[in-house]
C-alpha positions as CSV (number, residue, x, y, z in Angstrom):
1,M,83.1,125.7,79.2
2,G,82.8,122.4,77.3
3,R,84.0,120.4,80.4
4,M,81.3,122.1,82.5
5,M,78.6,121.1,80.2
6,S,79.7,117.5,79.6
7,M,80.4,116.4,83.2
8,R,79.8,117.3,86.8
9,I,82.9,118.9,88.3
10,K,84.2,117.0,91.3
11,T,85.8,118.9,94.2
12,Y,87.7,118.2,97.3
13,S,85.2,120.4,99.3
14,D,82.3,118.3,98.1
15,M,84.2,115.0,98.6
16,I,85.1,115.7,102.3
17,R,81.4,116.0,103.2
18,Y,81.4,112.2,103.0
19,S,83.0,110.8,106.1
20,S,83.5,107.2,105.1
21,F,86.0,105.7,102.7
22,E,83.3,104.0,100.8
23,E,81.2,107.1,100.3
24,R,84.3,109.1,99.1
25,Y,85.1,106.2,96.7
26,G,81.4,106.3,95.4
27,Y,81.7,110.1,94.8
28,L,85.0,109.8,92.8
29,R,84.2,106.5,91.0
30,M,84.5,106.8,87.2
31,G,83.7,103.3,86.0
32,G,86.0,102.7,83.2
33,M,86.6,106.2,81.8
34,V,90.4,106.2,82.1
35,G,92.1,107.3,78.9
36,S,88.8,108.0,77.1
37,S,90.1,111.1,75.5
38,T,93.3,111.8,77.4
39,F,96.6,112.0,75.5
40,G,97.2,108.9,73.4
41,H,100.0,110.0,71.0
42,S,100.6,113.1,73.1
43,R,101.6,111.2,76.2
44,Y,104.9,113.2,76.3
45,L,102.9,116.2,77.5
46,N,101.7,114.6,80.7
47,Q,105.0,112.9,81.4
48,S,106.8,116.3,81.0
49,F,104.3,117.9,83.4
50,Y,104.5,115.1,86.0
51,N,108.3,115.6,86.1
52,S,108.1,119.4,86.5
53,R,109.1,121.2,89.7
54,L,105.6,122.8,89.8
55,W,103.9,119.4,90.0
56,R,106.3,118.0,92.5
57,S,105.7,121.0,94.8
58,T,102.0,120.6,94.4
59,R,102.2,116.9,95.1
60,D,104.2,117.4,98.2
61,G,101.6,119.9,99.6
62,L,98.8,117.5,98.9
63,I,100.5,114.6,100.7
64,I,100.9,116.9,103.8
65,R,97.3,118.1,103.5
66,D,96.0,114.4,103.3
67,N,98.5,113.1,105.8
68,G,99.6,110.5,103.3
69,C,96.1,108.8,103.7
70,D,94.0,107.1,101.0
71,L,91.2,109.5,100.1
72,G,92.3,111.7,103.0
73,I,90.8,109.2,105.6
74,P,93.0,108.9,108.7
75,D,92.6,105.1,109.2
76,Y,93.7,104.5,105.6
77,Q,97.5,105.2,105.7
78,I,99.2,104.6,102.3
79,N,102.2,102.4,102.9
80,D,103.3,102.3,99.2
81,K,103.6,104.8,96.4
82,I,101.1,107.7,96.9
83,I,99.3,108.7,93.7
84,I,97.8,112.1,93.4
85,H,94.5,111.6,91.6
86,H,92.9,114.3,89.4
87,M,89.2,114.1,90.4
88,N,88.3,115.5,87.0
89,P,90.1,113.9,83.9
90,I,92.7,116.2,82.5
91,T,93.3,117.0,78.9
92,E,96.1,118.1,76.6
93,E,94.6,121.6,76.7
94,D,94.7,121.5,80.6
95,I,98.4,120.9,80.4
96,E,99.1,123.4,77.7
97,T,97.2,126.2,79.4
98,L,98.2,125.1,83.0
99,S,94.5,125.0,83.9
100,A,93.2,124.9,87.6
101,F,92.4,121.2,87.1
102,L,96.1,120.5,87.1
103,L,97.4,122.1,90.3
104,D,94.5,123.4,92.4
105,P,94.2,121.2,95.5
106,E,90.4,121.6,95.2
107,F,90.6,119.1,92.3
108,L,93.2,116.7,93.7
109,I,93.3,113.9,96.3
110,C,95.9,111.3,97.5
111,V,95.1,107.7,96.7
112,S,96.8,104.3,96.8
113,G,97.5,102.5,93.5
114,N,94.6,100.1,94.2
115,T,92.2,102.8,95.0
116,H,93.2,104.7,91.9
117,N,92.5,101.7,89.8
118,A,89.2,101.1,91.6
119,I,88.1,104.7,90.9
120,H,88.9,104.4,87.2
121,F,87.7,100.9,86.5
122,G,84.9,100.7,89.0
123,D,86.3,97.6,90.8
124,A,85.5,98.0,94.5
125,G,87.2,94.7,95.2
126,L,90.5,96.5,94.8
127,L,89.8,98.9,97.8
128,P,91.6,98.5,101.0
129,T,89.7,97.2,104.1
130,L,90.3,97.7,107.7
131,P,91.1,94.7,110.0
132,V,88.1,93.2,111.7
133,E,87.8,94.8,115.2
134,R,88.4,92.2,118.0
135,T,86.0,91.9,120.8
136,L,86.3,90.8,124.4
137,H,86.4,87.0,124.7
138,D,87.1,86.5,121.0
139,T,89.0,83.2,121.0
140,S,88.8,82.4,117.3
141,P,90.9,85.0,115.5
142,W,91.4,82.6,112.5
143,R,87.7,82.8,111.6
144,Y,88.1,86.4,110.5
């Protein structure tokens, strides 16, 4: 209940209404909230959770759902380690009670490491960009 009062709950269903990578990033952007009240001395809790069979199974399903793409956008294939981002910050209580925020795909999305950092720290300069589309008679590719 406290979570509902203190922040807007972000969901996959809401996020996919945005078609562009930039819009999805804007929806998820937290702007420096990472670690605000999550874990600290109880870091062992999340490490234990992330090594569990339950998490690995959930993670595998999400990678399949998002086709291994950053923010689930087809043109943004992740070619490095895939991170499963919790759209809503998780707490010790979430892990202790196995709340829906931990495992429900409605609250999770695949991201690259750079996108994950951009979401948490608000640095859009970390986001991937697509190559400039070439045009007919384009004879100066080095300008792009």
